[in-house]
PyMOL CGO cylinders between C-alpha atoms (Angstrom):
from pymol import cmd
from pymol.cgo import CYLINDER

trace = [
    CYLINDER, 66.21, 28.99, 139.27, 68.12, 27.03, 136.64, 0.3, 1, 1, 1, 1, 1, 1,
    CYLINDER, 68.12, 27.03, 136.64, 67.46, 28.59, 133.53, 0.3, 1, 1, 1, 1, 1, 1,
    CYLINDER, 67.46, 28.59, 133.53, 64.97, 31.99, 132.54, 0.3, 1, 1, 1, 1, 1, 1,
    CYLINDER, 64.97, 31.99, 132.54, 64.64, 32.34, 128.72, 0.3, 1, 1, 1, 1, 1, 1,
    CYLINDER, 64.64, 32.34, 128.72, 62.02, 34.17, 126.30, 0.3, 1, 1, 1, 1, 1, 1,
    CYLINDER, 62.02, 34.17, 126.30, 60.99, 33.77, 122.90, 0.3, 1, 1, 1, 1, 1, 1,
    CYLINDER, 60.99, 33.77, 122.90, 58.53, 31.52, 121.39, 0.3, 1, 1, 1, 1, 1, 1,
    CYLINDER, 58.53, 31.52, 121.39, 58.50, 28.09, 120.59, 0.3, 1, 1, 1, 1, 1, 1,
    CYLINDER, 58.50, 28.09, 120.59, 61.43, 26.68, 119.45, 0.3, 1, 1, 1, 1, 1, 1,
    CYLINDER, 61.43, 26.68, 119.45, 63.80, 29.46, 119.75, 0.3, 1, 1, 1, 1, 1, 1,
    CYLINDER, 63.80, 29.46, 119.75, 64.26, 30.65, 123.43, 0.3, 1, 1, 1, 1, 1, 1,
    CYLINDER, 64.26, 30.65, 123.43, 66.86, 33.12, 124.48, 0.3, 1, 1, 1, 1, 1, 1,
    CYLINDER, 66.86, 33.12, 124.48, 68.92, 32.75, 127.58, 0.3, 1, 1, 1, 1, 1, 1,
    CYLINDER, 68.92, 32.75, 127.58, 68.61, 35.45, 129.97, 0.3, 1, 1, 1, 1, 1, 1,
    CYLINDER, 68.61, 35.45, 129.97, 69.96, 33.52, 133.36, 0.3, 1, 1, 1, 1, 1, 1,
    CYLINDER, 69.96, 33.52, 133.36, 71.45, 30.48, 134.18, 0.3, 1, 1, 1, 1, 1, 1,
    CYLINDER, 71.45, 30.48, 134.18, 72.81, 27.87, 132.00, 0.3, 1, 1, 1, 1, 1, 1,
    CYLINDER, 72.81, 27.87, 132.00, 73.90, 28.53, 128.54, 0.3, 1, 1, 1, 1, 1, 1,
    CYLINDER, 73.90, 28.53, 128.54, 73.49, 32.22, 128.97, 0.3, 1, 1, 1, 1, 1, 1,
    CYLINDER, 73.49, 32.22, 128.97, 75.89, 34.51, 126.75, 0.3, 1, 1, 1, 1, 1, 1,
    CYLINDER, 75.89, 34.51, 126.75, 77.07, 38.03, 126.97, 0.3, 1, 1, 1, 1, 1, 1,
    CYLINDER, 77.07, 38.03, 126.97, 75.66, 40.27, 127.53, 0.3, 1, 1, 1, 1, 1, 1,
    CYLINDER, 75.66, 40.27, 127.53, 73.55, 38.75, 129.58, 0.3, 1, 1, 1, 1, 1, 1,
    CYLINDER, 73.55, 38.75, 129.58, 74.68, 38.42, 132.90, 0.3, 1, 1, 1, 1, 1, 1,
    CYLINDER, 74.68, 38.42, 132.90, 71.83, 37.39, 135.04, 0.3, 1, 1, 1, 1, 1, 1,
    CYLINDER, 71.83, 37.39, 135.04, 68.28, 38.16, 135.45, 0.3, 1, 1, 1, 1, 1, 1,
    CYLINDER, 68.28, 38.16, 135.45, 65.75, 38.97, 138.67, 0.3, 1, 1, 1, 1, 1, 1,
    CYLINDER, 65.75, 38.97, 138.67, 62.12, 37.71, 138.64, 0.3, 1, 1, 1, 1, 1, 1,
    CYLINDER, 62.12, 37.71, 138.64, 59.32, 39.42, 140.49, 0.3, 1, 1, 1, 1, 1, 1,
    CYLINDER, 59.32, 39.42, 140.49, 56.32, 37.44, 140.38, 0.3, 1, 1, 1, 1, 1, 1,
    CYLINDER, 56.32, 37.44, 140.38, 53.19, 38.91, 141.82, 0.3, 1, 1, 1, 1, 1, 1,
    CYLINDER, 53.19, 38.91, 141.82, 50.77, 36.94, 144.00, 0.3, 1, 1, 1, 1, 1, 1,
    CYLINDER, 50.77, 36.94, 144.00, 47.14, 37.69, 143.03, 0.3, 1, 1, 1, 1, 1, 1,
    CYLINDER, 47.14, 37.69, 143.03, 43.71, 36.14, 142.65, 0.3, 1, 1, 1, 1, 1, 1,
    CYLINDER, 43.71, 36.14, 142.65, 42.71, 38.12, 139.42, 0.3, 1, 1, 1, 1, 1, 1,
    CYLINDER, 42.71, 38.12, 139.42, 42.87, 36.16, 136.06, 0.3, 1, 1, 1, 1, 1, 1,
    CYLINDER, 42.87, 36.16, 136.06, 46.05, 38.21, 135.06, 0.3, 1, 1, 1, 1, 1, 1,
    CYLINDER, 46.05, 38.21, 135.06, 49.03, 39.68, 136.88, 0.3, 1, 1, 1, 1, 1, 1,
    CYLINDER, 49.03, 39.68, 136.88, 51.83, 42.03, 135.92, 0.3, 1, 1, 1, 1, 1, 1,
    CYLINDER, 51.83, 42.03, 135.92, 55.18, 40.97, 136.98, 0.3, 1, 1, 1, 1, 1, 1,
    CYLINDER, 55.18, 40.97, 136.98, 58.47, 42.61, 135.92, 0.3, 1, 1, 1, 1, 1, 1,
    CYLINDER, 58.47, 42.61, 135.92, 62.03, 41.11, 135.17, 0.3, 1, 1, 1, 1, 1, 1,
    CYLINDER, 62.03, 41.11, 135.17, 65.13, 43.20, 135.81, 0.3, 1, 1, 1, 1, 1, 1,
    CYLINDER, 65.13, 43.20, 135.81, 67.92, 42.11, 133.12, 0.3, 1, 1, 1, 1, 1, 1,
    CYLINDER, 67.92, 42.11, 133.12, 71.39, 43.34, 133.71, 0.3, 1, 1, 1, 1, 1, 1,
    CYLINDER, 71.39, 43.34, 133.71, 73.50, 43.12, 131.14, 0.3, 1, 1, 1, 1, 1, 1,
    CYLINDER, 73.50, 43.12, 131.14, 77.44, 43.38, 130.67, 0.3, 1, 1, 1, 1, 1, 1,
    CYLINDER, 77.44, 43.38, 130.67, 79.44, 43.53, 127.50, 0.3, 1, 1, 1, 1, 1, 1,
    CYLINDER, 79.44, 43.53, 127.50, 80.34, 45.54, 124.76, 0.3, 1, 1, 1, 1, 1, 1,
    CYLINDER, 80.34, 45.54, 124.76, 78.43, 48.33, 123.58, 0.3, 1, 1, 1, 1, 1, 1,
    CYLINDER, 78.43, 48.33, 123.58, 77.55, 46.23, 120.70, 0.3, 1, 1, 1, 1, 1, 1,
    CYLINDER, 77.55, 46.23, 120.70, 77.01, 43.30, 122.35, 0.3, 1, 1, 1, 1, 1, 1,
    CYLINDER, 77.01, 43.30, 122.35, 74.42, 45.32, 124.50, 0.3, 1, 1, 1, 1, 1, 1,
    CYLINDER, 74.42, 45.32, 124.50, 72.96, 46.66, 121.52, 0.3, 1, 1, 1, 1, 1, 1,
    CYLINDER, 72.96, 46.66, 121.52, 72.56, 43.24, 120.08, 0.3, 1, 1, 1, 1, 1, 1,
    CYLINDER, 72.56, 43.24, 120.08, 70.81, 41.91, 123.36, 0.3, 1, 1, 1, 1, 1, 1,
    CYLINDER, 70.81, 41.91, 123.36, 68.53, 45.15, 123.43, 0.3, 1, 1, 1, 1, 1, 1,
    CYLINDER, 68.53, 45.15, 123.43, 66.79, 44.37, 119.73, 0.3, 1, 1, 1, 1, 1, 1,
    CYLINDER, 66.79, 44.37, 119.73, 66.59, 40.58, 120.59, 0.3, 1, 1, 1, 1, 1, 1,
    CYLINDER, 66.59, 40.58, 120.59, 64.50, 41.65, 123.67, 0.3, 1, 1, 1, 1, 1, 1,
    CYLINDER, 64.50, 41.65, 123.67, 62.63, 44.52, 121.28, 0.3, 1, 1, 1, 1, 1, 1,
    CYLINDER, 62.63, 44.52, 121.28, 62.07, 41.60, 119.02, 0.3, 1, 1, 1, 1, 1, 1,
    CYLINDER, 62.07, 41.60, 119.02, 60.31, 39.55, 121.90, 0.3, 1, 1, 1, 1, 1, 1,
    CYLINDER, 60.31, 39.55, 121.90, 57.91, 42.65, 122.53, 0.3, 1, 1, 1, 1, 1, 1,
    CYLINDER, 57.91, 42.65, 122.53, 57.11, 43.50, 118.97, 0.3, 1, 1, 1, 1, 1, 1,
    CYLINDER, 57.11, 43.50, 118.97, 56.06, 39.51, 118.11, 0.3, 1, 1, 1, 1, 1, 1,
    CYLINDER, 56.06, 39.51, 118.11, 53.95, 39.64, 121.45, 0.3, 1, 1, 1, 1, 1, 1,
    CYLINDER, 53.95, 39.64, 121.45, 52.17, 42.57, 120.44, 0.3, 1, 1, 1, 1, 1, 1,
    CYLINDER, 52.17, 42.57, 120.44, 51.90, 41.42, 116.73, 0.3, 1, 1, 1, 1, 1, 1,
    CYLINDER, 51.90, 41.42, 116.73, 50.15, 38.52, 118.25, 0.3, 1, 1, 1, 1, 1, 1,
    CYLINDER, 50.15, 38.52, 118.25, 47.79, 40.12, 120.67, 0.3, 1, 1, 1, 1, 1, 1,
    CYLINDER, 47.79, 40.12, 120.67, 46.79, 41.68, 116.75, 0.3, 1, 1, 1, 1, 1, 1,
    CYLINDER, 46.79, 41.68, 116.75, 46.70, 38.19, 115.59, 0.3, 1, 1, 1, 1, 1, 1,
    CYLINDER, 46.70, 38.19, 115.59, 49.49, 39.75, 113.29, 0.3, 1, 1, 1, 1, 1, 1,
    CYLINDER, 49.49, 39.75, 113.29, 52.00, 37.27, 114.31, 0.3, 1, 1, 1, 1, 1, 1,
    CYLINDER, 52.00, 37.27, 114.31, 51.27, 33.50, 114.83, 0.3, 1, 1, 1, 1, 1, 1,
    CYLINDER, 51.27, 33.50, 114.83, 53.61, 32.45, 117.56, 0.3, 1, 1, 1, 1, 1, 1,
    CYLINDER, 53.61, 32.45, 117.56, 52.89, 34.02, 121.28, 0.3, 1, 1, 1, 1, 1, 1,
    CYLINDER, 52.89, 34.02, 121.28, 55.86, 34.64, 123.08, 0.3, 1, 1, 1, 1, 1, 1,
    CYLINDER, 55.86, 34.64, 123.08, 56.67, 33.29, 126.86, 0.3, 1, 1, 1, 1, 1, 1,
    CYLINDER, 56.67, 33.29, 126.86, 58.95, 33.58, 129.64, 0.3, 1, 1, 1, 1, 1, 1,
    CYLINDER, 58.95, 33.58, 129.64, 59.99, 30.29, 130.28, 0.3, 1, 1, 1, 1, 1, 1,
    CYLINDER, 59.99, 30.29, 130.28, 62.20, 28.89, 133.21, 0.3, 1, 1, 1, 1, 1, 1,
    CYLINDER, 62.20, 28.89, 133.21, 63.54, 26.26, 134.44, 0.3, 1, 1, 1, 1, 1, 1,
    CYLINDER, 63.54, 26.26, 134.44, 63.97, 25.27, 138.47, 0.3, 1, 1, 1, 1, 1, 1,
    CYLINDER, 63.97, 25.27, 138.47, 66.52, 22.51, 138.37, 0.3, 1, 1, 1, 1, 1, 1,
    CYLINDER, 66.52, 22.51, 138.37, 68.97, 20.87, 135.96, 0.3, 1, 1, 1, 1, 1, 1,
    CYLINDER, 68.97, 20.87, 135.96, 67.40, 18.61, 133.98, 0.3, 1, 1, 1, 1, 1, 1,
    CYLINDER, 67.40, 18.61, 133.98, 63.66, 19.32, 135.11, 0.3, 1, 1, 1, 1, 1, 1,
    CYLINDER, 63.66, 19.32, 135.11, 60.71, 20.46, 133.46, 0.3, 1, 1, 1, 1, 1, 1,
    CYLINDER, 60.71, 20.46, 133.46, 59.96, 24.04, 131.73, 0.3, 1, 1, 1, 1, 1, 1,
    CYLINDER, 59.96, 24.04, 131.73, 57.31, 26.22, 133.03, 0.3, 1, 1, 1, 1, 1, 1,
    CYLINDER, 57.31, 26.22, 133.03, 56.15, 28.75, 130.53, 0.3, 1, 1, 1, 1, 1, 1,
    CYLINDER, 56.15, 28.75, 130.53, 53.66, 31.90, 131.12, 0.3, 1, 1, 1, 1, 1, 1,
    CYLINDER, 53.66, 31.90, 131.12, 52.82, 33.80, 127.94, 0.3, 1, 1, 1, 1, 1, 1,
    CYLINDER, 52.82, 33.80, 127.94, 54.12, 36.86, 127.75, 0.3, 1, 1, 1, 1, 1, 1,
    CYLINDER, 54.12, 36.86, 127.75, 51.30, 40.00, 127.37, 0.3, 1, 1, 1, 1, 1, 1,
    CYLINDER, 51.30, 40.00, 127.37, 51.29, 43.85, 126.87, 0.3, 1, 1, 1, 1, 1, 1,
    CYLINDER, 51.29, 43.85, 126.87, 55.17, 44.15, 127.50, 0.3, 1, 1, 1, 1, 1, 1,
    CYLINDER, 55.17, 44.15, 127.50, 57.44, 47.35, 127.50, 0.3, 1, 1, 1, 1, 1, 1,
    CYLINDER, 57.44, 47.35, 127.50, 60.80, 47.71, 128.24, 0.3, 1, 1, 1, 1, 1, 1,
    CYLINDER, 60.80, 47.71, 128.24, 62.42, 50.48, 130.48, 0.3, 1, 1, 1, 1, 1, 1,
    CYLINDER, 62.42, 50.48, 130.48, 66.20, 51.51, 131.89, 0.3, 1, 1, 1, 1, 1, 1,
    CYLINDER, 66.20, 51.51, 131.89, 67.28, 53.83, 134.14, 0.3, 1, 1, 1, 1, 1, 1,
    CYLINDER, 67.28, 53.83, 134.14, 67.43, 57.75, 132.96, 0.3, 1, 1, 1, 1, 1, 1,
    CYLINDER, 67.43, 57.75, 132.96, 71.03, 57.50, 132.55, 0.3, 1, 1, 1, 1, 1, 1,
    CYLINDER, 71.03, 57.50, 132.55, 71.46, 53.65, 130.67, 0.3, 1, 1, 1, 1, 1, 1,
    CYLINDER, 71.46, 53.65, 130.67, 72.53, 55.60, 127.53, 0.3, 1, 1, 1, 1, 1, 1,
    CYLINDER, 72.53, 55.60, 127.53, 75.72, 56.08, 129.52, 0.3, 1, 1, 1, 1, 1, 1,
    CYLINDER, 75.72, 56.08, 129.52, 76.22, 53.28, 130.89, 0.3, 1, 1, 1, 1, 1, 1,
    CYLINDER, 76.22, 53.28, 130.89, 75.66, 51.24, 127.61, 0.3, 1, 1, 1, 1, 1, 1,
    CYLINDER, 75.66, 51.24, 127.61, 78.58, 52.81, 126.18, 0.3, 1, 1, 1, 1, 1, 1,
    CYLINDER, 78.58, 52.81, 126.18, 80.45, 52.16, 128.89, 0.3, 1, 1, 1, 1, 1, 1,
    CYLINDER, 80.45, 52.16, 128.89, 79.95, 48.34, 128.75, 0.3, 1, 1, 1, 1, 1, 1,
    CYLINDER, 79.95, 48.34, 128.75, 76.70, 47.73, 131.50, 0.3, 1, 1, 1, 1, 1, 1,
    CYLINDER, 76.70, 47.73, 131.50, 72.78, 48.11, 131.42, 0.3, 1, 1, 1, 1, 1, 1,
    CYLINDER, 72.78, 48.11, 131.42, 69.76, 47.45, 133.35, 0.3, 1, 1, 1, 1, 1, 1,
    CYLINDER, 69.76, 47.45, 133.35, 66.47, 46.98, 131.49, 0.3, 1, 1, 1, 1, 1, 1,
    CYLINDER, 66.47, 46.98, 131.49, 63.48, 45.88, 132.98, 0.3, 1, 1, 1, 1, 1, 1,
    CYLINDER, 63.48, 45.88, 132.98, 60.99, 44.13, 131.22, 0.3, 1, 1, 1, 1, 1, 1,
    CYLINDER, 60.99, 44.13, 131.22, 57.35, 44.99, 131.96, 0.3, 1, 1, 1, 1, 1, 1,
    CYLINDER, 57.35, 44.99, 131.96, 54.25, 42.55, 131.04, 0.3, 1, 1, 1, 1, 1, 1,
    CYLINDER, 54.25, 42.55, 131.04, 51.11, 41.25, 131.87, 0.3, 1, 1, 1, 1, 1, 1,
    CYLINDER, 51.11, 41.25, 131.87, 50.74, 36.97, 131.95, 0.3, 1, 1, 1, 1, 1, 1,
    CYLINDER, 50.74, 36.97, 131.95, 47.71, 34.63, 133.13, 0.3, 1, 1, 1, 1, 1, 1,
    CYLINDER, 47.71, 34.63, 133.13, 47.74, 34.00, 136.66, 0.3, 1, 1, 1, 1, 1, 1,
    CYLINDER, 47.74, 34.00, 136.66, 49.35, 30.53, 136.22, 0.3, 1, 1, 1, 1, 1, 1,
    CYLINDER, 49.35, 30.53, 136.22, 52.52, 28.82, 134.60, 0.3, 1, 1, 1, 1, 1, 1,
    CYLINDER, 52.52, 28.82, 134.60, 52.18, 26.06, 132.12, 0.3, 1, 1, 1, 1, 1, 1,
    CYLINDER, 52.18, 26.06, 132.12, 54.46, 23.04, 132.62, 0.3, 1, 1, 1, 1, 1, 1,
    CYLINDER, 54.46, 23.04, 132.62, 54.53, 19.47, 131.57, 0.3, 1, 1, 1, 1, 1, 1,
    CYLINDER, 54.53, 19.47, 131.57, 51.73, 16.90, 132.60, 0.3, 1, 1, 1, 1, 1, 1,
    CYLINDER, 51.73, 16.90, 132.60, 53.02, 14.75, 136.33, 0.3, 1, 1, 1, 1, 1, 1,
    CYLINDER, 53.02, 14.75, 136.33, 51.06, 12.09, 137.73, 0.3, 1, 1, 1, 1, 1, 1,
    CYLINDER, 51.06, 12.09, 137.73, 49.89, 12.91, 141.16, 0.3, 1, 1, 1, 1, 1, 1,
    CYLINDER, 49.89, 12.91, 141.16, 50.09, 10.01, 143.64, 0.3, 1, 1, 1, 1, 1, 1,
    CYLINDER, 50.09, 10.01, 143.64, 46.69, 9.22, 145.06, 0.3, 1, 1, 1, 1, 1, 1,
    CYLINDER, 46.69, 9.22, 145.06, 46.38, 8.09, 148.96, 0.3, 1, 1, 1, 1, 1, 1,
    CYLINDER, 46.38, 8.09, 148.96, 43.14, 6.20, 150.13, 0.3, 1, 1, 1, 1, 1, 1,
    CYLINDER, 43.14, 6.20, 150.13, 42.12, 3.07, 151.20, 0.3, 1, 1, 1, 1, 1, 1,
    CYLINDER, 42.12, 3.07, 151.20, 43.92, 1.31, 148.93, 0.3, 1, 1, 1, 1, 1, 1,
    CYLINDER, 43.92, 1.31, 148.93, 47.06, 2.57, 149.46, 0.3, 1, 1, 1, 1, 1, 1,
    CYLINDER, 47.06, 2.57, 149.46, 49.68, 5.51, 150.20, 0.3, 1, 1, 1, 1, 1, 1,
    CYLINDER, 49.68, 5.51, 150.20, 51.02, 7.62, 147.51, 0.3, 1, 1, 1, 1, 1, 1,
    CYLINDER, 51.02, 7.62, 147.51, 49.66, 5.22, 144.33, 0.3, 1, 1, 1, 1, 1, 1,
    CYLINDER, 49.66, 5.22, 144.33, 51.24, 6.26, 140.78, 0.3, 1, 1, 1, 1, 1, 1,
    CYLINDER, 51.24, 6.26, 140.78, 49.35, 4.55, 137.82, 0.3, 1, 1, 1, 1, 1, 1,
    CYLINDER, 49.35, 4.55, 137.82, 45.66, 4.71, 139.20, 0.3, 1, 1, 1, 1, 1, 1,
    CYLINDER, 45.66, 4.71, 139.20, 43.96, 2.26, 141.81, 0.3, 1, 1, 1, 1, 1, 1,
    CYLINDER, 43.96, 2.26, 141.81, 41.94, -0.33, 141.24, 0.3, 1, 1, 1, 1, 1, 1,
]
cmd.load_cgo(trace, "trace")
């Protein structure tokens, strides 16, 4: 993926790819496959930087979690999203983050103070991603891969 971010419309924190800033180093998404209406995914977030930078990143992620939980209770107006972009200049795709929680390894507090930490963001999302509308080419007796409709 070209870019991965979390947050709300108008304010996203880039956690992987273009425009990433310390202490975010990289991110790995684990998307589940299912026929259910919702799926439970996880994202491993690798942090590397000063203890202060890592603490700020944790606070940023915890803010997204808190806002998502408040949105579920109708106490915060903006839903929180996972946003990703597959290629440079490509469309963004979104999935709402539901029921999120954050974990780290048991000795994470030790690595935090030595400049690195791996966090795991667990969440549930609808079993689809939303993106911009695209025109689908039509094929049939009036032509192949016709855009703009056929007469």
